[in-house]
C-alpha positions, 0 to 999 in steps of 0.5 A, a space after each residue: 499499499 502507497 502513503 499518500 498524501 491525499 490532502 496535498 494531491 486535493 491542495 485541501 486547505 481551511 481558511 477562516 471567512 473574516 467577513 462571515 467568520 466560517 471556516 471555508 474548505 477548498 479543495 482542487 476537483 480535478 485532482 479529485 477527478 484523476 484520484 477517482 479515475 485512478 481508483 477505478 482504474 485499479 478496481 476494474 484490473 482486480 476485477 480483471 485479474 480476478 476473474 482470469 483466476 476464476 477462470 484458471 480455478 474451473 479450469 483446474 477443477 475440471 482437468 482434475 476430474 476428468 484427466 487420466 493418470 499419465 504414468 499410471 501411477 496406481 496405489 502399491 498393492 502389498 507384496 505377495 510371496 515369492 514361490 522359492 523354485 525347487 531343485 
């Protein structure tokens, strides 16, 4: 996660209006729009990545159900006693 100073990025400041005696807040709306656009782009990228990961998981799940064992690795059978040859 990045350390960002949004007050600085948005040019946020508060000043006291001497005429009315109120504090007035101000931000740069173009900067706000840029931050929101960046956030939306990141969300869209995360959604794409999530869909891609879901498709990989589905493909892997389907693959495991239908693929035969390529090396023919069967569970080991217990050893059978060997008959000694008769002399």
